[in-house]
N, C-alpha and C positions, 0 to 999 in steps of 0.2 A: 504494500500500500504506500502511496505518497504520504510519508509521516513527517510533518513539519513542526519545527519548534521555534518559538520567538521569545526573546528575552527583553526585559526592561520595558514592557509595554503594559499600560493599565487602562482600564475603562474609567474615564473621568466623569461621564454622565450617560444615562440611558433614559430616554423619554419616548413613550409611545402615545400617539394621538389617534383618536377615532372620530368620525363624524358624530355630531350630537344626536342625530335621528336614530332611534332604536326601534327595530322591527321584530315582532314576535311571530313564531310559526303558529298558524291558526288551525285548530283541529277541524276536520270535516264534520258535517252535521249528521250524516247517516251512519249507522252502526257498522256496516261492512267496511267502509273506508276508515272508520275509527280504529279497527283492528290493524289495518295497514299503517295508520298513523302511529299507533303505539309501537309497532315494529320499527318504523322509521326512526322514531325518537330513541328507541333502545339501541339500535345499531349505529346510527349516525351521531346521535347525542346533541345535536344543535337545537336549541330552543329559542334563541334570539340572536340578533346581530346588530352591528352599527353599520349604516350605509348612507351615503350622501343622497339627499333629495334636492340639493341646490347646485348640482353639477360640480362639486368639489372633486379634485383629483388627488392622487397620492402626493403630487407636488404641493398642493395646498396644505394637506395635513402634515406633510413632511416639513414644510416651512414653519408651521406652528411648533412642531416637535423640536426642530433645530434651534429656534429662538429660545425655547425653554431650556434646552440642553446647554446652550451657551451661557444663559443666565445662571444656571446651577453651578457652572465652573468659574463664574465671574470673568468670562471671556467675551470678546467681540468677534465678528466675522473676520476681522483683520488678523486675528491670531491663528487662523486656520491655514494650513499649507496644501489642502486639497479637499475635494468632496467627491465621494463615490456614491452613486445611486444604484441600488440593486432593484430592478423591476422588469417585468415582462409587459408592462402597459405604459409606454411612453405617451406623454401629452400630445406630441406631434409625431415624429418619426425617430427611430433608434439613433440616427446620427446626430440629430438635434436633441440629444438625450435630456432626461429630467435633471441630470446633474448641472447642465448649463443653465436651465431655468432657475434652479435653486441658487446657483452661483450669482446670477443676476439679481434675484430678489433679496438675497442676503447682503449684497454689496461687497462681495469678496474681492481680494486683490487680483491683479492680472497675472502675477508670477506664481500661480498655483495650478495644480492639475484638476481637471474635472472630466469624468466620464461615467458611463453607465455599464453595469454588468447585467446582461439580459438573461437572467435566470428567474425561476419562479420559486416554488416551495423550498428548494434546496439552497436558497440564496445565502443564508447566514454563514455557514462554515466557509463557503467559497469566497465571499466578500470579506469576511474577517481575515482570512489568510492573505488576501490581496493587500488589504490595508496594513496588516502587520508586517508584510514583506517590504512595503514602501517605507515604513517607519524604521526599518533597519538602516536606512540611509541617513548620514549625519545631518543633512540639511532639512530633513523632514521631521517636524516636531509634533504636529497635531493634524489628524484627519477626521473629517466628519463623514460618517457612514450612515446612509439613509436607506431603509428597506421598506418597500410597500407596493401595493397594486390597487388599481381602480376596477370596480365591478358594476357600478350603476349603469355604465354605458352599454352593458350587455343586454339591457332591456329595451324594448321597443320605444317606450316613453315612460313618463313618471307614473301614470295610472297603472301601467303594466307592472311596474316595480311595486307600487303600494299594494296591489292586489295579489302579489305572489304569496301562496299559501305555504310552500316549502322551499327551503334553500339550503345550500351547503356553505357558500362563501360569504364572508363579510369583509369589511374594509378596516384597515389599521396601518399606520406607518410609524416606524421606529427611527429615531435619530440617536446615534451613538458617537460620542467623541472619544477617540482613541488617542492616547498620548504616550510619547516616549519619555521615560523618566531617567534621571541621572542616578538615582538610588536603585538598588536591586529591587526587582518586582517578580512575583511568581510567574513562571513561564506559561505561555499559551501554547497548547499543542493541538494540532489539527491533522485529521486524516481525510483524504478526499478520494472519491471513487466515481467512475463514469462507465456507462455501457450504452454506446450509441445504437446498438442493435435493437434496443427497446424503445427508440424514439416514437414509434407508431402507437405505442400503448397509451401515450398521453401527449397529444399535440393538436394543433389546429392547422389543417392542410391548406387553408384558404387565405391566411393573412399575408403571406409573403409573396414572392414574385413567381414561384414555380408554377402555380395554377392561376396566374393573373387573368388569363383568357377563359378560365373555366369557373367564373365566380357565380355559380348558381346556388340555390338554397341548400341543396344536398347532392350527394354523389355516392358511388360505390367504389371501393378499392378493388384490387385484383382478386382478393379473397371473397368478394361479394358482400363485405360488411358495409352497411349504409353509414355515411358520414354526413355531419351537419356543419353549418358555418358557425361553429363554436368549438370549445375544447372537446375533443373526442377522447374518451377515456375507457380503456378496457378494465373494468372494475376488478375482475378476478386476477388479471395479471398484476395490476398495481398492488392489490392486497397481498398477493403472494410475494411480490418483490419487497414490500415494506416489512412484512412479518417474518420473512425467512432471510433474505439476503442482507437487509439492514441489521437484523438481529445478529447474524453471523459476523458482520463487520464490527459491531459493537463489542462482541466477545473477543474478536481478534485484537481490537484496540486495547481492551482491558488486559489481555495477555502481554501485549507489547509494552504497556505502561506500568504493569504490575499493580494496578489499582482497579478493583471491581466496581461495577456501576453502583452497587449498594453502599459503597464507602464514600460516595460524594454526598453533598448536602441536598442534592436533587438531580434527577434526570429530566431534562426538558426536551420533549419530542415535538417535531412538527405536528400540528393539530389537524391531521388528515381527516379522521373521524373517530368516534368513540371506540368502535370495534377494533380498529387498527392500533390505536394507542394502548388499549387495555390488553390486546393480544401480545404486543411487544413487551409490555410490563410483565405479564405472566411468564413469557418465555425467558425473560432475564431473571426470573426469580425475585422480582421486586413487589412491593405493595403499592396500592393506589396512592397512598400518602407520599410515597417517594417519587411519584411521577405526577406532578400537578397538571391539571387540565384547565383550559380557558374557553374551549370551543363551545361549551354549552351556552355561554353568554355572548361570545364574540364571533362564533362560527370559525370556519377555516379562513385565516387571513394570509394565506400563501406564505411568501418569504418572511413576513413579519411575525408569523405565529410563534416562533421560538422566543423572540425578544418581547412580544406582547405578553406571553405567558410568564416570562421572568418579571416583567413590570407588575402583572396582576398578582403573582404569588409572593413576591419578596420585597415589595416597596416599603413595607413597614416591619420587616424582619428585625428582631432585636440583636441579632448577632453582629459582631464587628466585621466579619468577612465571610463570604460563601465561596465554596469550590463546587462549581456546577459542571455536569457533563451534559452536552447538548448534541442532538442529532436531527438533521433535516434531510428530506428526500423528495424527489419529484422529477420534473421534466428532464429529458435527456437520453436515457435515464441518468440521473446524477444523485449522489448522496454523500454526506460528509458527517464527521464527528469532530467536536471541538470541546476542549477542556478549558474553562475560563475561571478566573478569580474575580469577584466583584464585591464591592462593599454596598450593603443595602442603602447606606446614606446617599449614594449617588444615583439611586433608582427613583424616578418620579412615579407617583400614582398616575394611572392612565388619564390622559388629558382629553377632555371633550372639546371639539372644535365646532363652533356655531356656524357662522356664515362667511368665514374668511375664505375668499376665492379670488384668484388673480384674474382680473378682467382684461383679456387680451385685446378686445376691441372689435373682433370680427362680428358681423351681423349676418342674419339670414339673407338670402338673395332678395333683392327688391325692397328691403326695408329702408 
């Protein structure tokens, strides 16, 4: 495995922001569907989520989270040497990435780096490793890492969103300030994995250029599987991948580091769904208390789900410092494991963002 170690880097602040609007799953009225509803809740585990109804994007919630993260450290945007935005839902296009928009809105210096990492649910370990590697350079002192995705735009209109009875995904964006220290700091260790042969189990075949002239509502692949203009997911394959291969990788990581998952102050998993999280928990021999969940109240927030869960579970923890094991997995296929130390004092409670939205100025045609 690519086993990476980084010294003298600390998490200076962690803030997760969510849109203020909270939507709850609505049970159906008839008894037959009610049984299906109970099964859905039992397996998926999502009961509510936060999602924008004012067209906020993850750049908007990321901006609010970043400002709060800077405030917690008594820093300004001028103190940052870079911003990396991990997202699979750019406001515009991947090359004009979310990092550039955040760079502009925060008023950062010109002599800094800014770019996006286009990953989804596995974003945290990959983007953490990228930032930590950059901070090994003597001229890099502090990097702002932002992780988040936008989901309201996947609905036809606001009415369609508001009347949605069931859902899996919610919105949340995390801002983490990583800082290189002169004094010794506990090392960050990361293991990263990829399997490109599994890309078709979780992807949208219509967003890029390959099928640009075949942009119809649905299609079939060579195997005869019907595909839609949305994320196409093979549930059985993804569940097998998460509960077997990810578990085996965590066990291999534990053997490599000499520290078992149960010896950490918590194992923070990507919040795919309740069944996946609890199956991984059981196969690692852990208790539910050792593996906190946030998806019941915030749903699956893609790449931000690990950091959102840390914010939710540990922002008021009385301990001086926590040693957490994290694992995230998703598109690619890609998955990673990261061991981090963090002080609860630098973790903010989850921030609700009301109507803060960047007005670009574009209007509908003929307005």
